[in-house]
C-alpha positions as CSV (number, residue, x, y, z in Angstrom):
1,M,27.0,50.9,-7.7
2,E,28.8,54.3,-8.0
3,D,31.9,52.9,-9.7
4,L,29.6,51.4,-12.4
5,K,27.8,54.7,-13.0
6,E,31.1,56.6,-13.4
7,L,32.6,53.9,-15.7
8,E,29.4,53.9,-17.8
9,A,29.4,57.7,-18.2
10,F,33.0,57.6,-19.3
11,L,32.5,54.7,-21.8
12,K,29.5,56.4,-23.4
13,N,31.6,59.5,-24.4
14,V,34.8,58.0,-25.8
15,S,35.8,56.0,-28.8
16,V,35.7,52.2,-28.7
17,E,39.5,52.1,-28.7
18,D,39.7,54.4,-25.7
19,G,36.9,52.5,-23.9
20,L,38.8,49.2,-24.4
21,R,42.0,50.8,-23.1
22,K,40.2,52.2,-20.1
23,V,38.7,48.9,-19.1
24,A,42.0,47.0,-19.7
25,D,43.9,49.5,-17.6
26,T,41.3,49.5,-14.8
27,F,41.0,45.7,-14.6
28,R,44.5,44.8,-15.6
29,G,44.9,41.2,-16.6
30,K,41.3,40.3,-15.9
31,V,39.5,41.4,-19.1
32,K,38.4,38.8,-21.7
33,F,36.7,39.3,-25.0
34,S,34.5,36.4,-26.2
35,S,34.5,36.3,-30.0
36,S,32.2,34.2,-32.2
37,L,34.3,35.3,-35.2
38,G,31.3,37.3,-36.5
39,Q,31.8,40.7,-38.2
40,E,31.4,42.7,-35.0
41,D,33.8,40.5,-33.2
42,Q,36.4,40.7,-35.9
43,V,36.2,44.5,-35.6
44,L,37.0,44.3,-31.9
45,T,39.7,41.7,-32.5
46,D,41.3,44.2,-35.0
47,M,41.1,47.1,-32.5
48,I,42.5,45.0,-29.6
49,S,45.3,43.6,-31.6
50,R,46.1,46.7,-33.7
51,H,46.5,48.9,-30.6
52,S,48.1,46.1,-28.4
53,I,45.4,46.4,-25.7
54,D,45.8,44.0,-22.8
55,I,42.6,42.0,-23.4
56,S,42.7,38.3,-24.0
57,I,40.5,36.8,-26.8
58,F,38.7,33.5,-26.7
59,T,36.1,31.6,-28.7
60,L,33.8,28.7,-28.1
61,D,34.1,25.6,-30.3
62,T,30.8,23.8,-30.1
63,G,32.1,20.9,-32.3
64,R,29.4,21.8,-34.9
65,L,30.9,24.9,-36.5
66,F,31.3,25.7,-40.2
67,N,34.7,24.9,-41.7
68,E,34.9,28.5,-42.8
69,T,34.8,29.5,-39.2
70,Y,37.7,27.3,-38.3
71,E,39.7,28.7,-41.3
72,L,38.9,32.2,-40.1
73,I,40.4,31.4,-36.7
74,E,43.7,30.5,-38.3
75,K,43.6,33.4,-40.7
76,T,42.9,35.9,-37.8
77,E,45.7,34.5,-35.6
78,A,48.1,34.7,-38.5
79,R,47.1,38.3,-39.4
80,Y,47.3,39.7,-35.9
81,K,49.9,37.4,-34.3
82,N,47.4,37.2,-31.4
83,K,46.4,33.8,-30.0
84,I,42.6,33.1,-29.7
85,D,42.0,30.7,-26.8
86,I,39.5,28.0,-27.7
87,Y,37.1,26.4,-25.1
88,F,35.3,23.2,-25.8
89,P,32.2,21.6,-24.2
90,G,32.8,18.8,-21.8
91,A,33.0,15.4,-23.6
92,N,31.0,13.6,-21.0
93,E,28.1,16.1,-21.1
94,V,28.0,16.0,-24.9
95,E,28.1,12.2,-25.0
96,E,25.3,11.9,-22.4
97,M,23.1,14.4,-24.2
98,V,23.6,12.9,-27.7
99,N,23.1,9.3,-26.5
100,E,19.9,10.3,-24.7
101,K,18.4,12.9,-27.1
102,G,20.0,12.2,-30.5
103,I,22.8,13.9,-32.5
104,N,20.4,16.5,-33.9
105,L,18.2,16.9,-30.8
106,F,17.9,20.7,-31.5
107,Y,15.3,20.1,-34.2
108,N,12.9,18.4,-31.8
109,S,11.9,21.3,-29.6
110,V,13.0,24.7,-28.4
111,E,13.8,23.1,-25.0
112,E,16.1,20.5,-26.5
113,R,17.7,23.2,-28.7
114,K,18.4,25.3,-25.6
115,L,19.8,22.3,-23.8
116,C,22.3,21.7,-26.7
117,C,23.2,25.4,-26.6
118,H,23.6,25.3,-22.8
119,I,26.0,22.3,-22.9
120,R,28.0,23.4,-26.0
121,K,28.1,27.1,-25.3
122,V,26.9,28.4,-21.9
123,I,28.9,25.9,-19.7
124,P,32.2,26.5,-21.6
125,L,31.6,30.2,-21.5
126,N,31.2,30.2,-17.7
127,R,34.4,28.2,-17.5
128,A,36.2,30.7,-19.8
129,L,35.1,33.6,-17.6
130,T,36.3,32.1,-14.3
131,G,38.4,34.7,-12.5
132,T,37.5,37.4,-15.0
133,S,36.4,40.9,-14.0
134,V,35.1,42.2,-17.3
135,W,33.5,40.2,-20.2
136,I,33.6,42.1,-23.5
137,T,31.1,41.2,-26.3
138,G,30.4,42.4,-29.8
139,L,26.7,42.8,-29.2
140,R,24.8,45.6,-31.0
141,S,21.4,46.9,-29.9
142,S,19.9,46.6,-33.4
143,Q,20.6,42.8,-33.7
144,T,17.5,41.6,-31.7
145,S,14.6,43.0,-29.7
146,I,16.2,41.5,-26.5
147,R,19.4,43.5,-27.1
148,Q,17.7,46.9,-27.7
149,D,17.7,47.9,-24.1
150,L,21.2,46.7,-23.1
151,P,23.5,49.2,-21.4
152,V,27.0,49.8,-22.6
153,I,28.3,48.2,-19.4
154,E,26.4,46.3,-16.7
155,W,27.1,44.3,-13.6
156,L,26.2,40.6,-13.8
157,P,25.8,39.4,-10.2
158,E,25.2,35.8,-11.3
159,K,28.7,35.8,-13.0
160,N,30.3,38.3,-10.6
161,L,31.7,40.5,-13.3
162,F,31.0,43.4,-15.6
163,K,29.8,42.9,-19.1
164,Y,30.9,45.5,-21.6
165,N,29.3,46.0,-25.0
166,P,31.5,48.6,-26.8
167,L,29.8,48.3,-30.2
168,L,26.3,48.5,-28.8
169,N,25.4,51.7,-30.6
170,W,27.1,50.8,-33.9
171,S,25.0,50.2,-37.0
172,Y,25.6,47.3,-39.4
173,D,27.0,49.9,-41.8
174,D,29.4,51.2,-39.2
175,V,30.7,47.6,-38.8
176,M,31.1,47.0,-42.5
177,D,32.8,50.4,-43.1
178,Y,35.4,49.6,-40.4
179,I,36.0,46.2,-41.9
180,H,36.5,47.5,-45.4
181,T,38.6,50.5,-44.3
182,N,40.9,48.4,-42.2
183,S,40.9,45.2,-44.4
184,V,39.7,43.1,-41.5
185,P,39.4,39.4,-42.3
186,Y,35.9,38.0,-42.0
187,N,34.0,34.9,-42.7
188,P,33.3,34.5,-46.5
189,L,29.9,33.1,-45.6
190,H,28.8,36.6,-44.9
191,D,29.0,37.3,-48.6
192,K,26.6,34.4,-49.3
193,G,23.7,35.7,-47.1
194,F,24.8,34.4,-43.8
195,V,24.6,37.5,-41.6
196,S,24.6,35.8,-38.2
197,I,26.7,32.6,-38.2
198,G,26.5,30.0,-35.5
199,C,26.7,26.2,-35.7
200,L,26.4,24.7,-39.2
201,P,23.1,22.7,-38.7
202,C,21.5,25.7,-37.0
203,T,22.3,28.4,-39.5
204,R,21.1,29.3,-42.9
205,A,21.5,32.2,-45.3
206,I,18.7,34.8,-45.2
207,E,16.8,36.3,-48.1
208,P,16.8,40.1,-48.8
209,G,14.5,41.9,-46.4
210,E,14.6,39.1,-43.8
211,D,15.5,39.9,-40.2
212,P,19.3,39.4,-39.7
213,R,18.7,36.7,-37.1
214,A,16.2,34.8,-39.2
215,G,18.9,32.4,-40.3
216,R,19.6,31.3,-36.7
217,W,17.5,28.3,-35.6
218,W,15.4,29.0,-38.7
219,W,12.9,26.2,-38.0
220,E,11.5,27.8,-34.8
221,T,9.9,31.1,-33.9
222,S,11.9,31.7,-30.7
223,Q,13.6,34.9,-29.7
224,K,16.7,33.7,-31.5
225,E,19.0,33.5,-28.4
226,C,21.2,30.7,-27.2
227,G,21.4,31.7,-23.6
228,L,24.9,33.3,-23.6
229,H,23.4,36.8,-23.4
230,V,20.2,36.1,-21.4
231,N,20.7,37.0,-17.8
232,K,19.1,34.8,-15.2
């Protein structure tokens, strides 16, 4: 895909802000950024809002988030005067799953954990991305082994859109430097050892020296992915 090669070459050689502007101008009105309210995502929210870039922001409310995450949504909207659209899982699907498998089914097996993630995250994500041309994420290559080989931008035929990872080559220190320099609001749980924050029952703080994703689904030895960023 020639257009993809040209776009990728451009995005690799410009600042994140200029990359976001380029994508927004090229796919006007059809660019969405999915934020989990993590530190990387707060950096992108700051850039999009600070520079008034035409990119809509949304998040997924699984129904099992930390209260600190909900408070951060309100704080972020108030700070930037920029609405974060919230997508929920389908009530019928959640009810059927919980009544059949139990309220905390994710502790039973990797398969049931992935089922919960699929219903609470993947299905709402696909709904949020309907009609979208570019999906922006805050993924970094150093977060997990699966993400090390991700391109800055790629075509996802199963979703019929481009996926753009503008912070892919940023380090954790780069993220924190930006946050402190620009006084970006972030989840206070990060200061308590929660590096990667997801649903409350599926996240714990990590110890010094542990892998950053060790606190996610800490009872299993999976690849620490929920299915949002695993192409099929």
